[in-house]
Backbone as a chain_set.jsonl record, in Angstrom:
{"seq": "XXXXXXXXXXXXXXXXXXXXXXXXXXXXXXXXXXXXXXXXXXXXXXXXXXXXXXXXXXXXXXXXXXXXXXXXXXXXXXXXXXXXXXXXXXXXXXXXXXXXXXXXXXXXXXXXXXXXXXXXXXXXXXXXXXXXXXXXXXXXXXXXXXXXXXXXXXXXX", "coords": {"N": [[7.36, -16.678, -4.746], [10.555, -17.142, -3.168], [11.852, -20.442, -2.746], [11.856, -21.812, 0.358], [12.904, -24.141, 1.293], [15.59, -24.669, 1.17], [16.721, -23.063, 2.999], [17.746, -22.684, 6.31], [16.491, -21.384, 8.506], [15.27, -21.029, 11.8], [13.367, -19.517, 13.121], [10.717, -17.143, 12.649], [9.311, -13.912, 12.019], [6.363, -12.18, 11.545], [4.393, -9.531, 10.166], [1.306, -8.154, 9.319], [-0.827, -5.977, 7.525], [-3.743, -4.102, 6.625], [-3.79, -2.287, 3.62], [-4.401, 0.926, 2.548], [-4.955, 1.428, -0.308], [-4.647, 0.836, -3.853], [-3.58, -2.278, -5.404], [-1.888, -1.698, -7.52], [-0.892, 0.932, -6.897], [0.409, 0.409, -4.468], [2.345, -1.478, -5.303], [3.829, 0.078, -7.154], [4.951, 1.906, -5.375], [6.509, 0.256, -3.517], [8.255, -0.96, -5.224], [9.745, 0.95, -6.415], [12.77, 2.8, -7.213], [15.008, 3.496, -4.526], [12.962, 3.424, -2.646], [12.618, 3.131, 0.138], [13.328, 5.528, 1.292], [11.071, 7.053, 1.099], [9.101, 6.076, 2.856], [10.066, 4.578, 5.043], [10.479, 4.624, 8.45], [12.924, 4.681, 9.816], [14.943, 5.101, 8.055], [17.764, 6.635, 6.75], [19.067, 6.913, 4.285], [18.686, 5.385, 1.03], [20.342, 3.911, -1.149], [20.659, 3.028, -4.542], [22.134, 0.218, -6.013], [21.877, -1.726, -7.979], [19.102, -1.967, -10.111], [15.851, -2.442, -11.592], [14.053, -5.352, -10.288], [14.509, -8.991, -10.021], [17.547, -9.954, -8.501], [18.215, -7.362, -7.88], [19.973, -4.822, -6.052], [20.415, -2.889, -3.176], [21.393, -0.272, -0.881], [20.838, 0.291, 2.469], [20.876, 2.817, 4.749], [20.543, 3.328, 8.068], [19.045, 5.633, 10.449], [20.647, 5.597, 12.701], [23.123, 5.144, 11.687], [23.865, 2.549, 11.012], [24.587, 0.304, 8.397], [23.062, -1.566, 5.906], [22.958, -4.067, 3.37], [20.737, -4.908, 0.809], [19.798, -7.712, -0.978], [18.011, -8.768, -3.603], [16.09, -11.638, -4.14], [13.841, -12.754, -5.323], [11.239, -11.493, -7.457], [8.171, -10.648, -7.934], [5.925, -9.25, -9.884], [3.513, -7.023, -8.707], [2.881, -8.748, -6.685], [4.9, -9.225, -4.815], [8.145, -9.552, -3.207], [11.303, -11.161, -2.411], [14.166, -11.102, -0.284], [17.599, -10.904, 0.815], [19.077, -9.527, 3.689], [21.484, -7.591, 5.395], [24.539, -6.646, 7.12], [27.364, -5.78, 5.108], [29.133, -8.551, 3.874], [28.534, -10.113, 6.107], [26.421, -12.077, 8.344], [23.124, -12.85, 7.081], [19.689, -11.925, 7.037], [16.597, -13.319, 5.972], [13.97, -12.005, 4.061], [10.544, -11.564, 3.286], [8.253, -9.892, 1.289], [4.851, -9.609, 0.84], [2.04, -9.085, -1.166], [-1.403, -9.224, -0.834], [-4.881, -9.982, -1.563], [-7.757, -9.681, 0.355], [-11.027, -10.27, 0.996], [-11.821, -8.1, -0.721], [-10.03, -6.217, 0.152], [-6.735, -4.818, 0.295], [-3.718, -6.199, 1.379], [-0.567, -6.024, 3.048], [2.081, -8.046, 3.852], [4.914, -8.569, 5.774], [7.523, -10.734, 6.282], [10.087, -11.777, 8.348], [12.949, -13.712, 8.538], [15.063, -14.0, 10.826], [18.637, -13.949, 11.238], [19.812, -14.068, 13.692], [21.111, -15.871, 16.409], [20.876, -18.362, 15.151], [22.544, -20.543, 15.109], [22.316, -21.764, 17.501], [20.778, -24.292, 19.598], [17.202, -24.801, 19.462], [16.012, -24.9, 21.988], [17.629, -23.315, 23.566], [17.636, -20.856, 22.228], [14.989, -20.114, 22.273], [13.79, -18.481, 24.41], [15.182, -15.905, 24.249], [14.312, -15.229, 21.635], [11.489, -15.306, 21.85], [10.914, -13.343, 23.801], [12.45, -11.073, 23.271], [13.522, -10.707, 20.542], [11.276, -11.273, 18.78], [9.121, -9.487, 19.746], [10.444, -6.989, 19.315], [11.015, -7.003, 16.533], [8.399, -7.208, 15.517], [7.306, -4.707, 16.262], [8.992, -3.062, 14.768], [8.38, -3.888, 12.095], [5.678, -3.189, 12.042], [5.942, -0.418, 12.192], [7.218, 0.102, 9.739], [5.276, -0.76, 7.821], [3.236, 0.915, 8.635], [4.369, 3.352, 7.896], [4.279, 3.057, 5.137], [1.481, 3.037, 4.666], [0.902, 5.62, 5.588], [2.366, 7.202, 3.76], [1.126, 6.497, 1.308], [-1.367, 7.561, 1.75], [-0.928, 10.331, 2.234], [1.121, 11.169, 0.563], [3.415, 12.196, 1.56], [6.615, 12.194, 3.14]], "CA": [[8.416, -16.331, -3.806], [11.68, -18.075, -3.137], [11.675, -21.711, -2.049], [12.561, -21.766, 1.641], [13.353, -25.471, 1.707], [17.054, -24.7, 1.241], [17.146, -22.126, 4.041], [17.555, -23.39, 7.578], [16.107, -20.494, 9.594], [14.397, -21.692, 12.764], [12.351, -18.609, 13.626], [10.271, -16.086, 11.752], [8.442, -12.89, 12.589], [5.551, -11.593, 10.478], [3.397, -8.509, 10.482], [0.439, -7.918, 8.166], [-1.762, -4.878, 7.758], [-4.528, -3.645, 5.481], [-3.208, -1.121, 2.958], [-5.481, 1.752, 2.018], [-4.673, 1.834, -1.687], [-4.774, -0.256, -4.819], [-2.384, -3.1, -5.601], [-0.997, -0.968, -8.428], [-0.214, 2.016, -6.171], [1.318, -0.202, -3.497], [3.476, -2.053, -6.022], [4.652, 1.172, -7.677], [5.718, 2.449, -4.25], [7.529, -0.629, -2.922], [9.211, -1.415, -6.242], [10.439, 2.102, -7.006], [14.145, 2.966, -6.732], [15.168, 4.262, -3.279], [11.628, 3.519, -2.055], [12.625, 3.212, 1.599], [13.438, 6.937, 1.677], [9.74, 7.645, 1.087], [8.185, 5.61, 3.896], [10.692, 3.834, 6.143], [10.681, 5.605, 9.526], [14.28, 4.658, 10.368], [15.862, 5.164, 6.915], [18.46, 7.89, 6.438], [19.196, 6.904, 2.827], [18.467, 4.103, 0.362], [21.086, 4.063, -2.401], [20.517, 1.934, -5.498], [23.345, -0.333, -6.615], [21.359, -2.341, -9.211], [17.648, -1.9, -10.004], [14.925, -3.15, -10.719], [13.816, -6.768, -10.529], [15.298, -10.03, -9.356], [18.981, -9.626, -8.433], [18.428, -5.965, -7.499], [20.766, -4.613, -4.837], [20.462, -1.521, -2.689], [22.047, -0.058, 0.41], [19.988, 0.984, 3.429], [21.576, 3.399, 5.89], [19.591, 3.694, 9.108], [19.295, 6.899, 11.134], [21.726, 5.4, 13.681], [24.373, 4.936, 10.961], [24.036, 1.152, 10.613], [24.425, 0.144, 6.952], [22.692, -2.898, 5.454], [22.814, -4.32, 1.94], [19.607, -5.774, 0.472], [19.98, -8.431, -2.241], [16.705, -9.315, -3.937], [16.164, -13.012, -4.645], [12.694, -12.955, -6.212], [10.565, -10.23, -7.779], [6.923, -11.028, -8.59], [5.225, -7.984, -10.098], [2.228, -6.82, -8.028], [2.688, -9.795, -5.675], [5.882, -9.064, -3.753], [9.527, -9.944, -3.47], [12.065, -11.683, -1.277], [15.515, -10.546, -0.277], [18.501, -11.119, 1.938], [19.501, -8.233, 4.209], [22.456, -7.634, 6.484], [25.749, -5.869, 6.897], [28.183, -6.321, 4.026], [30.007, -9.686, 4.2], [28.163, -10.694, 7.406], [25.201, -12.898, 8.329], [21.988, -12.246, 6.391], [18.325, -12.343, 7.34], [15.765, -13.495, 4.787], [12.753, -11.204, 4.222], [9.552, -11.725, 2.222], [7.177, -8.904, 1.21], [3.76, -10.236, 0.084], [0.805, -8.333, -1.366], [-2.534, -10.14, -1.002], [-6.235, -9.436, -1.511], [-8.625, -10.409, 1.281], [-12.342, -9.628, 1.065], [-11.753, -6.838, -1.464], [-9.032, -5.342, 0.767], [-5.336, -5.086, -0.038], [-2.894, -6.387, 2.577], [0.864, -6.224, 2.885], [2.675, -8.85, 4.919], [6.37, -8.679, 5.735], [8.013, -11.813, 7.137], [11.543, -11.768, 8.519], [13.592, -14.903, 9.082], [16.321, -13.395, 11.285], [19.803, -14.822, 11.366], [20.26, -14.058, 15.087], [21.101, -17.089, 17.236], [20.486, -19.524, 14.353], [23.432, -21.684, 15.356], [22.019, -22.341, 18.813], [19.602, -25.167, 19.625], [15.939, -24.101, 19.711], [15.744, -24.835, 23.424], [18.407, -22.194, 24.115], [17.283, -19.601, 21.561], [13.557, -19.844, 22.397], [13.454, -17.349, 25.279], [15.572, -14.622, 23.649], [13.45, -14.93, 20.498], [10.115, -15.077, 22.289], [10.732, -12.167, 24.645], [13.235, -9.916, 22.827], [13.597, -10.549, 19.086], [9.953, -11.219, 18.157], [8.441, -8.206, 20.005], [11.159, -5.868, 18.687], [10.807, -7.052, 15.083], [6.994, -6.903, 15.226], [7.171, -3.249, 16.333], [9.721, -2.525, 13.617], [7.595, -4.149, 10.886], [4.474, -2.362, 12.154], [6.356, 0.946, 11.85], [7.486, 0.161, 8.295], [4.003, -0.812, 7.093], [2.552, 2.162, 8.971], [4.96, 4.379, 7.037], [3.744, 2.844, 3.783], [0.1, 3.525, 4.665], [0.955, 7.081, 5.726], [2.819, 7.778, 2.492], [0.1, 6.302, 0.283], [-2.487, 8.453, 2.074], [-0.57, 11.754, 2.218], [2.217, 11.4, -0.396], [4.464, 12.918, 2.28], [7.514, 11.314, 3.9]], "C": [[9.471, -17.434, -3.776], [11.346, -19.319, -2.32], [12.518, -21.702, -0.782], [13.125, -23.108, 2.067], [14.87, -25.558, 1.849], [17.603, -23.756, 2.308], [16.807, -22.737, 5.39], [17.242, -22.454, 8.746], [15.095, -21.185, 10.5], [13.196, -20.835, 13.151], [11.947, -17.616, 12.547], [9.373, -15.128, 12.521], [7.696, -12.253, 11.425], [4.678, -10.484, 11.026], [2.631, -8.229, 9.197], [-0.551, -6.822, 8.51], [-2.506, -4.566, 6.466], [-3.875, -2.376, 4.942], [-4.337, -0.357, 2.276], [-5.118, 2.323, 0.648], [-4.929, 0.64, -2.595], [-3.482, -1.071, -4.849], [-1.387, -2.346, -6.469], [-0.21, 0.115, -7.698], [0.789, 1.469, -5.168], [2.551, -0.752, -4.204], [4.4, -0.967, -6.572], [5.526, 1.736, -6.558], [6.837, 1.51, -3.817], [8.537, -1.154, -3.936], [9.983, -0.259, -6.883], [11.855, 2.22, -6.444], [14.171, 3.856, -5.486], [13.854, 4.41, -2.515], [11.629, 3.689, -0.542], [12.731, 4.651, 2.094], [12.07, 7.61, 1.763], [8.907, 7.272, 2.309], [8.821, 4.956, 5.111], [11.056, 4.802, 7.267], [12.102, 5.667, 10.085], [15.356, 4.779, 9.288], [16.444, 6.564, 6.755], [18.644, 8.014, 4.925], [19.051, 5.482, 2.297], [19.05, 4.202, -1.045], [20.938, 2.813, -3.272], [21.889, 1.522, -6.021], [22.99, -0.969, -7.957], [19.845, -2.399, -9.072], [17.042, -1.949, -11.388], [14.953, -4.651, -10.974], [14.667, -7.707, -9.704], [16.778, -9.69, -9.519], [19.255, -8.14, -8.21], [19.25, -5.92, -6.226], [20.638, -3.145, -4.46], [21.113, -1.482, -1.313], [21.106, 0.767, 1.278], [20.866, 1.505, 4.557], [20.511, 3.887, 6.862], [19.981, 5.026, 9.747], [20.436, 6.796, 12.139], [23.077, 5.116, 13.024], [24.639, 3.504, 10.521], [23.73, 1.015, 9.119], [24.164, -1.317, 6.611], [22.643, -2.912, 3.932], [21.614, -5.248, 1.757], [19.87, -6.375, -0.9], [18.684, -9.177, -2.545], [16.849, -10.671, -4.621], [14.993, -13.374, -5.547], [11.98, -11.623, -6.358], [9.336, -10.591, -8.586], [6.036, -9.792, -8.693], [3.814, -8.026, -9.519], [1.906, -7.91, -7.011], [3.673, -9.667, -4.528], [7.272, -9.464, -4.183], [10.15, -10.53, -2.221], [13.49, -11.178, -1.408], [16.301, -11.045, 0.92], [18.988, -9.748, 2.37], [20.475, -8.425, 5.357], [23.629, -6.727, 6.172], [26.587, -6.561, 5.827], [29.118, -7.407, 4.554], [29.758, -10.269, 5.591], [26.897, -11.524, 7.238], [24.04, -12.123, 7.714], [20.674, -12.795, 6.934], [17.562, -12.431, 6.021], [14.444, -12.777, 5.031], [11.846, -11.418, 3.015], [8.496, -10.628, 2.369], [6.093, -9.509, 0.323], [2.541, -9.324, 0.035], [-0.309, -9.346, -1.604], [-3.845, -9.353, -1.004], [-7.044, -10.318, -0.578], [-9.937, -9.647, 1.388], [-12.331, -8.231, 0.462], [-10.795, -5.819, -0.848], [-7.638, -5.776, 0.338], [-4.556, -5.178, 1.265], [-1.434, -6.523, 2.174], [1.368, -6.973, 4.109], [4.183, -8.87, 4.704], [6.758, -9.755, 6.738], [9.529, -11.766, 7.142], [11.961, -13.088, 9.145], [14.97, -14.441, 9.557], [17.435, -14.415, 11.453], [20.254, -14.96, 12.819], [20.116, -15.425, 15.744], [20.748, -18.357, 16.463], [21.346, -20.755, 14.623], [23.193, -22.349, 16.705], [20.83, -23.289, 18.719], [18.345, -24.359, 19.961], [15.665, -23.924, 21.198], [16.468, -23.655, 24.079], [17.957, -20.868, 23.504], [15.809, -19.212, 21.735], [13.261, -18.585, 23.203], [13.939, -16.006, 24.735], [14.691, -14.245, 22.45], [12.06, -14.528, 20.956], [9.946, -13.728, 22.981], [11.528, -10.934, 24.215], [13.105, -9.712, 21.316], [12.211, -10.387, 18.46], [9.23, -9.91, 18.475], [9.114, -7.013, 19.322], [10.93, -5.844, 17.179], [9.356, -6.758, 14.699], [6.749, -5.397, 15.255], [7.833, -2.572, 15.138], [8.893, -2.68, 12.339], [6.303, -3.331, 10.873], [4.793, -0.917, 11.772], [6.589, 1.1, 10.349], [6.176, 0.164, 7.509], [3.161, 0.421, 7.406], [3.066, 3.321, 8.135], [4.462, 4.275, 5.608], [2.321, 3.386, 3.692], [0.054, 5.05, 4.742], [1.348, 7.73, 4.398], [1.744, 7.653, 1.407], [-1.094, 7.235, 0.498], [-2.135, 9.917, 1.826], [0.41, 12.149, 1.121], [3.326, 12.248, 0.228], [5.302, 11.93, 3.071], [7.479, 11.653, 5.368]], "O": [[9.266, -18.524, -4.309], [10.636, -19.24, -1.318], [13.743, -21.597, -0.84], [13.769, -23.197, 3.112], [15.38, -26.419, 2.565], [18.816, -23.664, 2.494], [15.705, -23.249, 5.587], [17.685, -22.706, 9.866], [14.174, -21.847, 10.022], [12.131, -21.362, 13.472], [12.729, -17.291, 11.653], [8.763, -15.485, 13.529], [8.306, -11.835, 10.44], [4.278, -10.497, 12.191], [3.22, -8.086, 8.126], [-1.051, -6.742, 9.633], [-1.98, -4.74, 5.367], [-3.459, -1.504, 5.706], [-5.125, -0.929, 1.522], [-4.993, 3.535, 0.474], [-5.37, -0.42, -2.152], [-2.434, -0.62, -4.386], [-0.187, -2.349, -6.194], [1.007, 0.209, -7.859], [1.891, 2.001, -5.032], [3.677, -0.522, -3.76], [5.621, -1.081, -6.466], [6.707, 2.013, -6.77], [7.996, 1.92, -3.756], [9.558, -1.728, -3.558], [10.784, -0.475, -7.792], [12.112, 1.787, -5.32], [13.444, 4.846, -5.406], [13.649, 5.402, -1.817], [10.731, 4.328, 0.006], [12.274, 4.962, 3.194], [11.928, 8.633, 2.434], [8.085, 8.072, 2.755], [8.151, 4.798, 6.131], [11.861, 5.71, 7.059], [12.444, 6.632, 10.769], [16.54, 4.586, 9.564], [15.712, 7.547, 6.639], [18.411, 9.077, 4.348], [19.266, 4.508, 3.019], [18.35, 4.532, -2.002], [21.076, 1.687, -2.793], [22.697, 2.361, -6.418], [23.697, -0.785, -8.948], [19.339, -2.83, -8.035], [17.706, -1.509, -12.326], [15.757, -5.154, -11.759], [15.427, -7.298, -8.826], [17.197, -9.193, -10.565], [20.396, -7.697, -8.337], [19.231, -6.853, -5.423], [20.737, -2.264, -5.314], [21.347, -2.51, -0.678], [20.634, 1.824, 0.859], [21.527, 0.726, 5.244], [19.689, 4.741, 6.531], [21.113, 5.485, 9.6], [21.119, 7.784, 12.407], [24.065, 4.873, 13.717], [25.553, 3.266, 9.731], [22.732, 1.549, 8.635], [24.942, -2.198, 6.977], [22.33, -1.908, 3.293], [21.485, -6.251, 2.459], [20.132, -5.657, -1.865], [18.309, -10.105, -1.828], [17.63, -10.827, -5.56], [15.134, -14.209, -6.441], [12.094, -10.74, -5.507], [9.433, -10.818, -9.792], [5.466, -9.346, -7.697], [3.032, -8.935, -9.8], [0.777, -7.987, -6.526], [3.33, -9.967, -3.385], [7.541, -9.685, -5.364], [9.608, -10.416, -1.122], [13.958, -10.868, -2.504], [15.741, -11.537, 1.899], [19.281, -8.897, 1.53], [20.306, -9.318, 6.187], [23.703, -6.121, 5.103], [26.522, -7.779, 5.665], [29.807, -7.212, 5.555], [30.661, -10.851, 6.191], [26.369, -11.659, 6.134], [23.978, -10.898, 7.811], [20.565, -13.98, 7.249], [17.854, -11.701, 5.074], [13.855, -12.924, 6.101], [12.306, -11.45, 1.874], [7.917, -10.455, 3.441], [6.366, -9.883, -0.818], [2.068, -8.849, 1.067], [-0.187, -10.221, -2.461], [-3.914, -8.224, -0.518], [-7.028, -11.543, -0.695], [-9.952, -8.497, 1.826], [-12.794, -7.281, 1.093], [-10.757, -4.67, -1.289], [-7.396, -6.949, 0.054], [-4.712, -4.337, 2.15], [-1.107, -7.058, 1.115], [1.112, -6.582, 5.248], [4.667, -9.149, 3.607], [6.37, -9.695, 7.905], [10.173, -11.722, 6.093], [11.4, -13.523, 10.15], [15.936, -14.481, 8.795], [17.199, -15.582, 11.768], [21.005, -15.879, 13.143], [19.067, -16.059, 15.623], [20.353, -19.347, 17.079], [20.913, -21.883, 14.386], [23.798, -23.376, 17.013], [19.965, -23.115, 17.86], [18.42, -23.351, 20.664], [15.137, -22.893, 21.613], [15.966, -23.071, 25.039], [17.904, -19.857, 24.205], [15.422, -18.098, 21.383], [12.549, -17.704, 22.722], [13.174, -15.042, 24.753], [14.36, -13.073, 22.27], [11.517, -13.522, 20.499], [8.944, -13.044, 22.769], [11.298, -9.848, 24.747], [12.633, -8.668, 20.864], [11.995, -9.455, 17.685], [8.754, -9.259, 17.545], [8.431, -6.127, 18.808], [10.678, -4.783, 16.607], [9.106, -6.129, 13.671], [6.066, -4.862, 14.382], [7.291, -1.624, 14.571], [8.723, -1.721, 11.587], [5.883, -2.839, 9.825], [3.994, -0.265, 11.1], [6.205, 2.108, 9.757], [5.986, 1.0, 6.626], [2.447, 0.919, 6.535], [2.289, 4.176, 7.71], [4.248, 5.29, 4.945], [1.989, 4.11, 2.753], [-0.734, 5.691, 4.047], [0.723, 8.701, 3.969], [1.49, 8.607, 0.672], [-1.75, 7.645, -0.459], [-2.942, 10.665, 1.273], [0.523, 13.328, 0.783], [4.076, 12.927, -0.473], [4.783, 10.952, 3.61], [8.17, 11.018, 6.165]]}, "num_chains": 1, "name": "protein.A"}
């Protein structure tokens, strides 16, 4: 994954869940073009600009009309990838998707390093992060990984 030493994000939010499939099936799903349309519960469309691999770019349009661009920074086959996501020409959050094996189980962990309030001192940004941003992002990530598990089980969006 990408070296975070050059990124100055203060906060991160992670969610990890057991995935009921093989590493191969999970990787095929999350690395396929327009993959978010298959499992992301808030995705209206996921248009490919450049695909696949490192330096991939796609556009995510949410159900509420918000449009984000994802720019992939690393791409490790069957292990995961990292990307920057945000509105075009605006602040970007850093996101890492990691596939791991634990006790013969497959797990997917998504970690978001949000850009929100990054310019404020930690003492000021602590409470908004602790009580608003972290709970909201954890629920969001749980929904995304839940969508992945649902799709892998049913092959239905």
